[in-house]
PDB file with SEQRES, HELIX, SHEET and CRYST1 records, atoms N, CA, C and O in Angstrom:
SEQRES   1 A   78  UNK UNK UNK UNK UNK UNK UNK UNK UNK UNK UNK UNK UNK          
SEQRES   2 A   78  UNK UNK UNK UNK UNK UNK UNK UNK UNK UNK UNK UNK UNK          
SEQRES   3 A   78  UNK UNK UNK UNK UNK UNK UNK UNK UNK UNK UNK UNK UNK          
SEQRES   4 A   78  UNK UNK UNK UNK UNK UNK UNK UNK UNK UNK UNK UNK UNK          
SEQRES   5 A   78  UNK UNK UNK UNK UNK UNK UNK UNK UNK UNK UNK UNK UNK          
SEQRES   6 A   78  UNK UNK UNK UNK UNK UNK UNK UNK UNK UNK UNK UNK UNK          
HELIX    1 AA1 UNK A    4  UNK A   17  1                                  14    
HELIX    2 AA2 UNK A   20  UNK A   44  1                                  25    
HELIX    3 AA3 UNK A   55  UNK A   63  1                                   9    
HELIX    4 AA4 UNK A   65  UNK A   77  1                                  13    
CRYST1    1.000    1.000    1.000  90.00  90.00  90.00 P 1           1          
ATOM      1  N   UNK A   1       0.842  -1.176   0.000  1.00  0.00           N  
ATOM      2  CA  UNK A   1       0.000   0.000   0.000  1.00  0.00           C  
ATOM      3  C   UNK A   1       0.890   1.244   0.000  1.00  0.00           C  
ATOM      4  O   UNK A   1       1.850   1.334   0.765  1.00  0.00           O  
ATOM      5  N   UNK A   2       0.558   2.191  -0.863  1.00  0.00           N  
ATOM      6  CA  UNK A   2       1.395   3.387  -0.952  1.00  0.00           C  
ATOM      7  C   UNK A   2       0.815   4.496  -0.083  1.00  0.00           C  
ATOM      8  O   UNK A   2      -0.386   4.534   0.183  1.00  0.00           O  
ATOM      9  N   UNK A   3       1.679   5.383   0.346  1.00  0.00           N  
ATOM     10  CA  UNK A   3       1.238   6.479   1.203  1.00  0.00           C  
ATOM     11  C   UNK A   3       0.540   7.553   0.368  1.00  0.00           C  
ATOM     12  O   UNK A   3       0.627   7.556  -0.860  1.00  0.00           O  
ATOM     13  N   UNK A   4      -0.132   8.437   1.034  1.00  0.00           N  
ATOM     14  CA  UNK A   4      -0.813   9.541   0.359  1.00  0.00           C  
ATOM     15  C   UNK A   4       0.195  10.415  -0.392  1.00  0.00           C  
ATOM     16  O   UNK A   4      -0.058  10.839  -1.520  1.00  0.00           O  
ATOM     17  N   UNK A   5       1.326  10.677   0.238  1.00  0.00           N  
ATOM     18  CA  UNK A   5       2.369  11.498  -0.392  1.00  0.00           C  
ATOM     19  C   UNK A   5       2.874  10.840  -1.665  1.00  0.00           C  
ATOM     20  O   UNK A   5       3.027  11.503  -2.690  1.00  0.00           O  
ATOM     21  N   UNK A   6       3.134   9.546  -1.607  1.00  0.00           N  
ATOM     22  CA  UNK A   6       3.599   8.828  -2.786  1.00  0.00           C  
ATOM     23  C   UNK A   6       2.545   8.865  -3.901  1.00  0.00           C  
ATOM     24  O   UNK A   6       2.873   9.045  -5.074  1.00  0.00           O  
ATOM     25  N   UNK A   7       1.294   8.694  -3.518  1.00  0.00           N  
ATOM     26  CA  UNK A   7       0.205   8.707  -4.496  1.00  0.00           C  
ATOM     27  C   UNK A   7       0.107  10.071  -5.176  1.00  0.00           C  
ATOM     28  O   UNK A   7      -0.076  10.155  -6.391  1.00  0.00           O  
ATOM     29  N   UNK A   8       0.229  11.143  -4.380  1.00  0.00           N  
ATOM     30  CA  UNK A   8       0.165  12.505  -4.944  1.00  0.00           C  
ATOM     31  C   UNK A   8       1.328  12.758  -5.896  1.00  0.00           C  
ATOM     32  O   UNK A   8       1.150  13.353  -6.959  1.00  0.00           O  
ATOM     33  N   UNK A   9       2.515  12.307  -5.513  1.00  0.00           N  
ATOM     34  CA  UNK A   9       3.691  12.485  -6.377  1.00  0.00           C  
ATOM     35  C   UNK A   9       3.515  11.714  -7.683  1.00  0.00           C  
ATOM     36  O   UNK A   9       3.821  12.221  -8.762  1.00  0.00           O  
ATOM     37  N   UNK A  10       3.019  10.484  -7.572  1.00  0.00           N  
ATOM     38  CA  UNK A  10       2.807   9.656  -8.755  1.00  0.00           C  
ATOM     39  C   UNK A  10       1.766  10.290  -9.683  1.00  0.00           C  
ATOM     40  O   UNK A  10       1.930  10.303 -10.903  1.00  0.00           O  
ATOM     41  N   UNK A  11       0.711  10.807  -9.092  1.00  0.00           N  
ATOM     42  CA  UNK A  11      -0.336  11.464  -9.868  1.00  0.00           C  
ATOM     43  C   UNK A  11       0.184  12.742 -10.530  1.00  0.00           C  
ATOM     44  O   UNK A  11      -0.113  12.999 -11.697  1.00  0.00           O  
ATOM     45  N   UNK A  12       0.948  13.534  -9.801  1.00  0.00           N  
ATOM     46  CA  UNK A  12       1.525  14.763 -10.355  1.00  0.00           C  
ATOM     47  C   UNK A  12       2.441  14.434 -11.532  1.00  0.00           C  
ATOM     48  O   UNK A  12       2.441  15.142 -12.539  1.00  0.00           O  
ATOM     49  N   UNK A  13       3.211  13.376 -11.406  1.00  0.00           N  
ATOM     50  CA  UNK A  13       4.108  12.970 -12.492  1.00  0.00           C  
ATOM     51  C   UNK A  13       3.301  12.569 -13.719  1.00  0.00           C  
ATOM     52  O   UNK A  13       3.648  12.936 -14.842  1.00  0.00           O  
ATOM     53  N   UNK A  14       2.237  11.825 -13.510  1.00  0.00           N  
ATOM     54  CA  UNK A  14       1.401  11.405 -14.637  1.00  0.00           C  
ATOM     55  C   UNK A  14       0.753  12.619 -15.304  1.00  0.00           C  
ATOM     56  O   UNK A  14       0.642  12.663 -16.529  1.00  0.00           O  
ATOM     57  N   UNK A  15       0.330  13.588 -14.522  1.00  0.00           N  
ATOM     58  CA  UNK A  15      -0.273  14.801 -15.086  1.00  0.00           C  
ATOM     59  C   UNK A  15       0.753  15.555 -15.922  1.00  0.00           C  
ATOM     60  O   UNK A  15       0.421  16.095 -16.978  1.00  0.00           O  
ATOM     61  N   UNK A  16       1.992  15.593 -15.455  1.00  0.00           N  
ATOM     62  CA  UNK A  16       3.059  16.250 -16.217  1.00  0.00           C  
ATOM     63  C   UNK A  16       3.264  15.595 -17.582  1.00  0.00           C  
ATOM     64  O   UNK A  16       3.650  16.258 -18.545  1.00  0.00           O  
ATOM     65  N   UNK A  17       3.008  14.312 -17.656  1.00  0.00           N  
ATOM     66  CA  UNK A  17       3.232  13.569 -18.895  1.00  0.00           C  
ATOM     67  C   UNK A  17       2.037  13.622 -19.856  1.00  0.00           C  
ATOM     68  O   UNK A  17       2.153  13.219 -21.013  1.00  0.00           O  
ATOM     69  N   UNK A  18       0.894  14.116 -19.376  1.00  0.00           N  
ATOM     70  CA  UNK A  18      -0.320  14.163 -20.196  1.00  0.00           C  
ATOM     71  C   UNK A  18      -0.192  15.270 -21.237  1.00  0.00           C  
ATOM     72  O   UNK A  18       0.393  16.322 -20.980  1.00  0.00           O  
ATOM     73  N   UNK A  19      -0.747  15.012 -22.406  1.00  0.00           N  
ATOM     74  CA  UNK A  19      -0.703  16.026 -23.468  1.00  0.00           C  
ATOM     75  C   UNK A  19      -1.508  17.260 -23.051  1.00  0.00           C  
ATOM     76  O   UNK A  19      -2.444  17.166 -22.257  1.00  0.00           O  
ATOM     77  N   UNK A  20      -1.131  18.398 -23.593  1.00  0.00           N  
ATOM     78  CA  UNK A  20      -1.737  19.680 -23.228  1.00  0.00           C  
ATOM     79  C   UNK A  20      -3.249  19.683 -23.445  1.00  0.00           C  
ATOM     80  O   UNK A  20      -3.986  20.242 -22.633  1.00  0.00           O  
ATOM     81  N   UNK A  21      -3.711  19.075 -24.512  1.00  0.00           N  
ATOM     82  CA  UNK A  21      -5.144  19.088 -24.802  1.00  0.00           C  
ATOM     83  C   UNK A  21      -5.968  18.288 -23.776  1.00  0.00           C  
ATOM     84  O   UNK A  21      -7.171  18.510 -23.646  1.00  0.00           O  
ATOM     85  N   UNK A  22      -5.345  17.390 -23.072  1.00  0.00           N  
ATOM     86  CA  UNK A  22      -6.047  16.599 -22.049  1.00  0.00           C  
ATOM     87  C   UNK A  22      -6.092  17.299 -20.688  1.00  0.00           C  
ATOM     88  O   UNK A  22      -6.844  16.887 -19.804  1.00  0.00           O  
ATOM     89  N   UNK A  23      -5.300  18.345 -20.517  1.00  0.00           N  
ATOM     90  CA  UNK A  23      -5.275  19.053 -19.233  1.00  0.00           C  
ATOM     91  C   UNK A  23      -6.632  19.651 -18.878  1.00  0.00           C  
ATOM     92  O   UNK A  23      -7.017  19.663 -17.709  1.00  0.00           O  
ATOM     93  N   UNK A  24      -7.354  20.146 -19.875  1.00  0.00           N  
ATOM     94  CA  UNK A  24      -8.676  20.720 -19.633  1.00  0.00           C  
ATOM     95  C   UNK A  24      -9.619  19.647 -19.087  1.00  0.00           C  
ATOM     96  O   UNK A  24     -10.393  19.906 -18.165  1.00  0.00           O  
ATOM     97  N   UNK A  25      -9.553  18.452 -19.655  1.00  0.00           N  
ATOM     98  CA  UNK A  25     -10.392  17.347 -19.179  1.00  0.00           C  
ATOM     99  C   UNK A  25     -10.048  16.988 -17.734  1.00  0.00           C  
ATOM    100  O   UNK A  25     -10.938  16.755 -16.915  1.00  0.00           O  
ATOM    101  N   UNK A  26      -8.775  16.947 -17.436  1.00  0.00           N  
ATOM    102  CA  UNK A  26      -8.342  16.623 -16.071  1.00  0.00           C  
ATOM    103  C   UNK A  26      -8.842  17.700 -15.105  1.00  0.00           C  
ATOM    104  O   UNK A  26      -9.331  17.388 -14.019  1.00  0.00           O  
ATOM    105  N   UNK A  27      -8.718  18.946 -15.500  1.00  0.00           N  
ATOM    106  CA  UNK A  27      -9.171  20.041 -14.638  1.00  0.00           C  
ATOM    107  C   UNK A  27     -10.669  19.950 -14.388  1.00  0.00           C  
ATOM    108  O   UNK A  27     -11.122  20.128 -13.257  1.00  0.00           O  
ATOM    109  N   UNK A  28     -11.439  19.675 -15.433  1.00  0.00           N  
ATOM    110  CA  UNK A  28     -12.901  19.518 -15.267  1.00  0.00           C  
ATOM    111  C   UNK A  28     -13.216  18.376 -14.309  1.00  0.00           C  
ATOM    112  O   UNK A  28     -14.096  18.490 -13.456  1.00  0.00           O  
ATOM    113  N   UNK A  29     -12.488  17.275 -14.459  1.00  0.00           N  
ATOM    114  CA  UNK A  29     -12.711  16.125 -13.592  1.00  0.00           C  
ATOM    115  C   UNK A  29     -12.427  16.472 -12.131  1.00  0.00           C  
ATOM    116  O   UNK A  29     -13.209  16.134 -11.243  1.00  0.00           O  
ATOM    117  N   UNK A  30     -11.320  17.137 -11.892  1.00  0.00           N  
ATOM    118  CA  UNK A  30     -10.960  17.522 -10.526  1.00  0.00           C  
ATOM    119  C   UNK A  30     -12.010  18.473  -9.949  1.00  0.00           C  
ATOM    120  O   UNK A  30     -12.390  18.348  -8.785  1.00  0.00           O  
ATOM    121  N   UNK A  31     -12.475  19.413 -10.757  1.00  0.00           N  
ATOM    122  CA  UNK A  31     -13.511  20.346 -10.296  1.00  0.00           C  
ATOM    123  C   UNK A  31     -14.804  19.612  -9.967  1.00  0.00           C  
ATOM    124  O   UNK A  31     -15.489  19.964  -9.007  1.00  0.00           O  
ATOM    125  N   UNK A  32     -15.142  18.597 -10.753  1.00  0.00           N  
ATOM    126  CA  UNK A  32     -16.357  17.831 -10.459  1.00  0.00           C  
ATOM    127  C   UNK A  32     -16.207  17.049  -9.158  1.00  0.00           C  
ATOM    128  O   UNK A  32     -17.166  16.908  -8.399  1.00  0.00           O  
ATOM    129  N   UNK A  33     -14.999  16.541  -8.902  1.00  0.00           N  
ATOM    130  CA  UNK A  33     -14.750  15.856  -7.628  1.00  0.00           C  
ATOM    131  C   UNK A  33     -14.914  16.816  -6.451  1.00  0.00           C  
ATOM    132  O   UNK A  33     -15.522  16.474  -5.437  1.00  0.00           O  
ATOM    133  N   UNK A  34     -14.366  18.014  -6.599  1.00  0.00           N  
ATOM    134  CA  UNK A  34     -14.486  19.014  -5.533  1.00  0.00           C  
ATOM    135  C   UNK A  34     -15.942  19.374  -5.296  1.00  0.00           C  
ATOM    136  O   UNK A  34     -16.365  19.519  -4.149  1.00  0.00           O  
ATOM    137  N   UNK A  35     -16.709  19.521  -6.362  1.00  0.00           N  
ATOM    138  CA  UNK A  35     -18.129  19.872  -6.234  1.00  0.00           C  
ATOM    139  C   UNK A  35     -18.892  18.777  -5.501  1.00  0.00           C  
ATOM    140  O   UNK A  35     -19.754  19.069  -4.673  1.00  0.00           O  
ATOM    141  N   UNK A  36     -18.580  17.516  -5.801  1.00  0.00           N  
ATOM    142  CA  UNK A  36     -19.275  16.418  -5.123  1.00  0.00           C  
ATOM    143  C   UNK A  36     -18.911  16.373  -3.648  1.00  0.00           C  
ATOM    144  O   UNK A  36     -19.745  16.005  -2.821  1.00  0.00           O  
ATOM    145  N   UNK A  37     -17.691  16.738  -3.306  1.00  0.00           N  
ATOM    146  CA  UNK A  37     -17.292  16.777  -1.896  1.00  0.00           C  
ATOM    147  C   UNK A  37     -18.049  17.866  -1.160  1.00  0.00           C  
ATOM    148  O   UNK A  37     -18.459  17.676  -0.014  1.00  0.00           O  
ATOM    149  N   UNK A  38     -18.239  19.013  -1.815  1.00  0.00           N  
ATOM    150  CA  UNK A  38     -18.990  20.100  -1.198  1.00  0.00           C  
ATOM    151  C   UNK A  38     -20.422  19.673  -0.923  1.00  0.00           C  
ATOM    152  O   UNK A  38     -20.975  20.011   0.124  1.00  0.00           O  
ATOM    153  N   UNK A  39     -21.038  18.931  -1.851  1.00  0.00           N  
ATOM    154  CA  UNK A  39     -22.409  18.467  -1.659  1.00  0.00           C  
ATOM    155  C   UNK A  39     -22.471  17.492  -0.489  1.00  0.00           C  
ATOM    156  O   UNK A  39     -23.408  17.534   0.308  1.00  0.00           O  
ATOM    157  N   UNK A  40     -21.477  16.617  -0.386  1.00  0.00           N  
ATOM    158  CA  UNK A  40     -21.449  15.659   0.720  1.00  0.00           C  
ATOM    159  C   UNK A  40     -21.356  16.375   2.050  1.00  0.00           C  
ATOM    160  O   UNK A  40     -22.034  16.002   3.008  1.00  0.00           O  
ATOM    161  N   UNK A  41     -20.520  17.404   2.116  1.00  0.00           N  
ATOM    162  CA  UNK A  41     -20.390  18.170   3.350  1.00  0.00           C  
ATOM    163  C   UNK A  41     -21.700  18.857   3.684  1.00  0.00           C  
ATOM    164  O   UNK A  41     -22.102  18.918   4.846  1.00  0.00           O  
ATOM    165  N   UNK A  42     -22.365  19.375   2.658  1.00  0.00           N  
ATOM    166  CA  UNK A  42     -23.637  20.057   2.863  1.00  0.00           C  
ATOM    167  C   UNK A  42     -24.676  19.090   3.424  1.00  0.00           C  
ATOM    168  O   UNK A  42     -25.405  19.427   4.357  1.00  0.00           O  
ATOM    169  N   UNK A  43     -24.740  17.900   2.860  1.00  0.00           N  
ATOM    170  CA  UNK A  43     -25.694  16.896   3.333  1.00  0.00           C  
ATOM    171  C   UNK A  43     -25.344  16.456   4.751  1.00  0.00           C  
ATOM    172  O   UNK A  43     -26.229  16.319   5.595  1.00  0.00           O  
ATOM    173  N   UNK A  44     -24.074  16.237   5.011  1.00  0.00           N  
ATOM    174  CA  UNK A  44     -23.649  15.784   6.337  1.00  0.00           C  
ATOM    175  C   UNK A  44     -23.873  16.850   7.408  1.00  0.00           C  
ATOM    176  O   UNK A  44     -23.904  16.528   8.595  1.00  0.00           O  
ATOM    177  N   UNK A  45     -24.029  18.103   7.014  1.00  0.00           N  
ATOM    178  CA  UNK A  45     -24.261  19.149   7.998  1.00  0.00           C  
ATOM    179  C   UNK A  45     -25.592  18.941   8.729  1.00  0.00           C  
ATOM    180  O   UNK A  45     -25.809  19.510   9.799  1.00  0.00           O  
ATOM    181  N   UNK A  46     -26.476  18.131   8.155  1.00  0.00           N  
ATOM    182  CA  UNK A  46     -27.762  17.843   8.792  1.00  0.00           C  
ATOM    183  C   UNK A  46     -27.686  16.650   9.750  1.00  0.00           C  
ATOM    184  O   UNK A  46     -28.652  16.353  10.452  1.00  0.00           O  
ATOM    185  N   UNK A  47     -26.559  15.982   9.775  1.00  0.00           N  
ATOM    186  CA  UNK A  47     -26.406  14.811  10.640  1.00  0.00           C  
ATOM    187  C   UNK A  47     -26.672  15.193  12.096  1.00  0.00           C  
ATOM    188  O   UNK A  47     -26.141  16.181  12.602  1.00  0.00           O  
ATOM    189  N   UNK A  48     -27.494  14.400  12.745  1.00  0.00           N  
ATOM    190  CA  UNK A  48     -27.808  14.638  14.145  1.00  0.00           C  
ATOM    191  C   UNK A  48     -28.903  15.664  14.376  1.00  0.00           C  
ATOM    192  O   UNK A  48     -29.206  15.984  15.525  1.00  0.00           O  
ATOM    193  N   UNK A  49     -29.499  16.181  13.327  1.00  0.00           N  
ATOM    194  CA  UNK A  49     -30.528  17.213  13.463  1.00  0.00           C  
ATOM    195  C   UNK A  49     -31.720  16.730  14.281  1.00  0.00           C  
ATOM    196  O   UNK A  49     -32.336  17.505  15.012  1.00  0.00           O  
ATOM    197  N   UNK A  50     -32.036  15.462  14.155  1.00  0.00           N  
ATOM    198  CA  UNK A  50     -33.208  14.931  14.848  1.00  0.00           C  
ATOM    199  C   UNK A  50     -32.836  14.219  16.148  1.00  0.00           C  
ATOM    200  O   UNK A  50     -33.674  13.550  16.753  1.00  0.00           O  
ATOM    201  N   UNK A  51     -31.615  14.358  16.566  1.00  0.00           N  
ATOM    202  CA  UNK A  51     -31.137  13.614  17.739  1.00  0.00           C  
ATOM    203  C   UNK A  51     -31.973  13.902  18.990  1.00  0.00           C  
ATOM    204  O   UNK A  51     -32.290  12.982  19.744  1.00  0.00           O  
ATOM    205  N   UNK A  52     -32.323  15.144  19.211  1.00  0.00           N  
ATOM    206  CA  UNK A  52     -33.055  15.521  20.430  1.00  0.00           C  
ATOM    207  C   UNK A  52     -34.512  15.870  20.159  1.00  0.00           C  
ATOM    208  O   UNK A  52     -35.110  16.644  20.906  1.00  0.00           O  
ATOM    209  N   UNK A  53     -35.090  15.309  19.100  1.00  0.00           N  
ATOM    210  CA  UNK A  53     -36.474  15.633  18.748  1.00  0.00           C  
ATOM    211  C   UNK A  53     -37.433  15.003  19.757  1.00  0.00           C  
ATOM    212  O   UNK A  53     -37.233  13.877  20.213  1.00  0.00           O  
ATOM    213  N   UNK A  54     -38.444  15.736  20.081  1.00  0.00           N  
ATOM    214  CA  UNK A  54     -39.489  15.284  21.002  1.00  0.00           C  
ATOM    215  C   UNK A  54     -40.193  14.058  20.408  1.00  0.00           C  
ATOM    216  O   UNK A  54     -40.477  14.036  19.210  1.00  0.00           O  
ATOM    217  N   UNK A  55     -40.478  13.038  21.229  1.00  0.00           N  
ATOM    218  CA  UNK A  55     -41.105  11.803  20.745  1.00  0.00           C  
ATOM    219  C   UNK A  55     -42.451  12.062  20.081  1.00  0.00           C  
ATOM    220  O   UNK A  55     -42.770  11.464  19.054  1.00  0.00           O  
ATOM    221  N   UNK A  56     -43.235  12.952  20.668  1.00  0.00           N  
ATOM    222  CA  UNK A  56     -44.549  13.257  20.107  1.00  0.00           C  
ATOM    223  C   UNK A  56     -44.422  13.909  18.722  1.00  0.00           C  
ATOM    224  O   UNK A  56     -45.166  13.574  17.799  1.00  0.00           O  
ATOM    225  N   UNK A  57     -43.500  14.816  18.594  1.00  0.00           N  
ATOM    226  CA  UNK A  57     -43.278  15.475  17.311  1.00  0.00           C  
ATOM    227  C   UNK A  57     -42.763  14.464  16.279  1.00  0.00           C  
ATOM    228  O   UNK A  57     -43.186  14.482  15.124  1.00  0.00           O  
ATOM    229  N   UNK A  58     -41.860  13.595  16.699  1.00  0.00           N  
ATOM    230  CA  UNK A  58     -41.341  12.571  15.794  1.00  0.00           C  
ATOM    231  C   UNK A  58     -42.468  11.664  15.305  1.00  0.00           C  
ATOM    232  O   UNK A  58     -42.551  11.346  14.118  1.00  0.00           O  
ATOM    233  N   UNK A  59     -43.321  11.259  16.218  1.00  0.00           N  
ATOM    234  CA  UNK A  59     -44.459  10.419  15.858  1.00  0.00           C  
ATOM    235  C   UNK A  59     -45.347  11.154  14.856  1.00  0.00           C  
ATOM    236  O   UNK A  59     -45.771  10.582  13.852  1.00  0.00           O  
ATOM    237  N   UNK A  60     -45.622  12.421  15.138  1.00  0.00           N  
ATOM    238  CA  UNK A  60     -46.467  13.211  14.245  1.00  0.00           C  
ATOM    239  C   UNK A  60     -45.850  13.308  12.854  1.00  0.00           C  
ATOM    240  O   UNK A  60     -46.548  13.165  11.851  1.00  0.00           O  
ATOM    241  N   UNK A  61     -44.555  13.548  12.794  1.00  0.00           N  
ATOM    242  CA  UNK A  61     -43.890  13.682  11.504  1.00  0.00           C  
ATOM    243  C   UNK A  61     -43.860  12.376  10.722  1.00  0.00           C  
ATOM    244  O   UNK A  61     -43.991  12.382   9.498  1.00  0.00           O  
ATOM    245  N   UNK A  62     -43.689  11.266  11.414  1.00  0.00           N  
ATOM    246  CA  UNK A  62     -43.533   9.992  10.707  1.00  0.00           C  
ATOM    247  C   UNK A  62     -44.856   9.261  10.493  1.00  0.00           C  
ATOM    248  O   UNK A  62     -45.121   8.777   9.392  1.00  0.00           O  
ATOM    249  N   UNK A  63     -45.675   9.177  11.516  1.00  0.00           N  
ATOM    250  CA  UNK A  63     -46.916   8.406  11.410  1.00  0.00           C  
ATOM    251  C   UNK A  63     -48.026   9.157  10.691  1.00  0.00           C  
ATOM    252  O   UNK A  63     -48.799   8.555   9.945  1.00  0.00           O  
ATOM    253  N   UNK A  64     -48.113  10.441  10.902  1.00  0.00           N  
ATOM    254  CA  UNK A  64     -49.197  11.211  10.301  1.00  0.00           C  
ATOM    255  C   UNK A  64     -48.844  11.797   8.944  1.00  0.00           C  
ATOM    256  O   UNK A  64     -49.704  12.377   8.281  1.00  0.00           O  
ATOM    257  N   UNK A  65     -47.629  11.661   8.532  1.00  0.00           N  
ATOM    258  CA  UNK A  65     -47.198  12.225   7.256  1.00  0.00           C  
ATOM    259  C   UNK A  65     -48.001  11.693   6.070  1.00  0.00           C  
ATOM    260  O   UNK A  65     -48.445  12.489   5.243  1.00  0.00           O  
ATOM    261  N   UNK A  66     -48.203  10.391   5.956  1.00  0.00           N  
ATOM    262  CA  UNK A  66     -48.992   9.905   4.814  1.00  0.00           C  
ATOM    263  C   UNK A  66     -50.409  10.490   4.785  1.00  0.00           C  
ATOM    264  O   UNK A  66     -50.942  10.787   3.716  1.00  0.00           O  
ATOM    265  N   UNK A  67     -51.007  10.652   5.958  1.00  0.00           N  
ATOM    266  CA  UNK A  67     -52.356  11.234   6.018  1.00  0.00           C  
ATOM    267  C   UNK A  67     -52.355  12.681   5.549  1.00  0.00           C  
ATOM    268  O   UNK A  67     -53.233  13.094   4.792  1.00  0.00           O  
ATOM    269  N   UNK A  68     -51.365  13.452   6.000  1.00  0.00           N  
ATOM    270  CA  UNK A  68     -51.279  14.853   5.573  1.00  0.00           C  
ATOM    271  C   UNK A  68     -51.028  14.958   4.079  1.00  0.00           C  
ATOM    272  O   UNK A  68     -51.594  15.824   3.411  1.00  0.00           O  
ATOM    273  N   UNK A  69     -50.197  14.094   3.558  1.00  0.00           N  
ATOM    274  CA  UNK A  69     -49.929  14.109   2.118  1.00  0.00           C  
ATOM    275  C   UNK A  69     -51.200  13.784   1.328  1.00  0.00           C  
ATOM    276  O   UNK A  69     -51.475  14.399   0.298  1.00  0.00           O  
ATOM    277  N   UNK A  70     -51.966  12.816   1.821  1.00  0.00           N  
ATOM    278  CA  UNK A  70     -53.210  12.444   1.144  1.00  0.00           C  
ATOM    279  C   UNK A  70     -54.203  13.611   1.152  1.00  0.00           C  
ATOM    280  O   UNK A  70     -54.867  13.875   0.150  1.00  0.00           O  
ATOM    281  N   UNK A  71     -54.299  14.306   2.294  1.00  0.00           N  
ATOM    282  CA  UNK A  71     -55.183  15.472   2.379  1.00  0.00           C  
ATOM    283  C   UNK A  71     -54.744  16.542   1.385  1.00  0.00           C  
ATOM    284  O   UNK A  71     -55.574  17.106   0.672  1.00  0.00           O  
ATOM    285  N   UNK A  72     -53.454  16.820   1.335  1.00  0.00           N  
ATOM    286  CA  UNK A  72     -52.944  17.843   0.423  1.00  0.00           C  
ATOM    287  C   UNK A  72     -53.143  17.438  -1.030  1.00  0.00           C  
ATOM    288  O   UNK A  72     -53.397  18.284  -1.887  1.00  0.00           O  
ATOM    289  N   UNK A  73     -53.028  16.155  -1.303  1.00  0.00           N  
ATOM    290  CA  UNK A  73     -53.229  15.669  -2.667  1.00  0.00           C  
ATOM    291  C   UNK A  73     -54.681  15.887  -3.092  1.00  0.00           C  
ATOM    292  O   UNK A  73     -54.948  16.310  -4.217  1.00  0.00           O  
ATOM    293  N   UNK A  74     -55.622  15.595  -2.180  1.00  0.00           N  
ATOM    294  CA  UNK A  74     -57.041  15.794  -2.498  1.00  0.00           C  
ATOM    295  C   UNK A  74     -57.332  17.263  -2.749  1.00  0.00           C  
ATOM    296  O   UNK A  74     -58.093  17.595  -3.658  1.00  0.00           O  
ATOM    297  N   UNK A  75     -56.732  18.158  -1.948  1.00  0.00           N  
ATOM    298  CA  UNK A  75     -56.946  19.595  -2.146  1.00  0.00           C  
ATOM    299  C   UNK A  75     -56.422  20.048  -3.498  1.00  0.00           C  
ATOM    300  O   UNK A  75     -57.060  20.856  -4.172  1.00  0.00           O  
ATOM    301  N   UNK A  76     -55.267  19.537  -3.899  1.00  0.00           N  
ATOM    302  CA  UNK A  76     -54.675  19.975  -5.162  1.00  0.00           C  
ATOM    303  C   UNK A  76     -55.431  19.392  -6.358  1.00  0.00           C  
ATOM    304  O   UNK A  76     -55.391  19.949  -7.456  1.00  0.00           O  
ATOM    305  N   UNK A  77     -56.128  18.258  -6.138  1.00  0.00           N  
ATOM    306  CA  UNK A  77     -56.903  17.657  -7.222  1.00  0.00           C  
ATOM    307  C   UNK A  77     -58.214  18.400  -7.473  1.00  0.00           C  
ATOM    308  O   UNK A  77     -58.802  18.281  -8.548  1.00  0.00           O  
ATOM    309  N   UNK A  78     -58.675  19.173  -6.472  1.00  0.00           N  
ATOM    310  CA  UNK A  78     -59.967  19.864  -6.611  1.00  0.00           C  
ATOM    311  C   UNK A  78     -59.900  21.031  -7.532  1.00  0.00           C  
ATOM    312  O   UNK A  78     -60.906  21.706  -7.747  1.00  0.00           O  
TER     313      UNK A  78                                                      
END                                                                             
């Protein structure tokens, strides 16, 4: 198994060897990776949000949700 430093050096060397026209593709790929990491962080920011939720409120949100959705669906169909 190689270390992170070795992997980065190996990757940098390979990028140096890539033709100039492929650099744009590599840059786009790296930017897409960064964007996906930002989305993951954004989603993870909600982790634990319901940790201290009141039992009654939790029950209302989970058990009564289908009923509320059905009521709203009937209203929108009218």
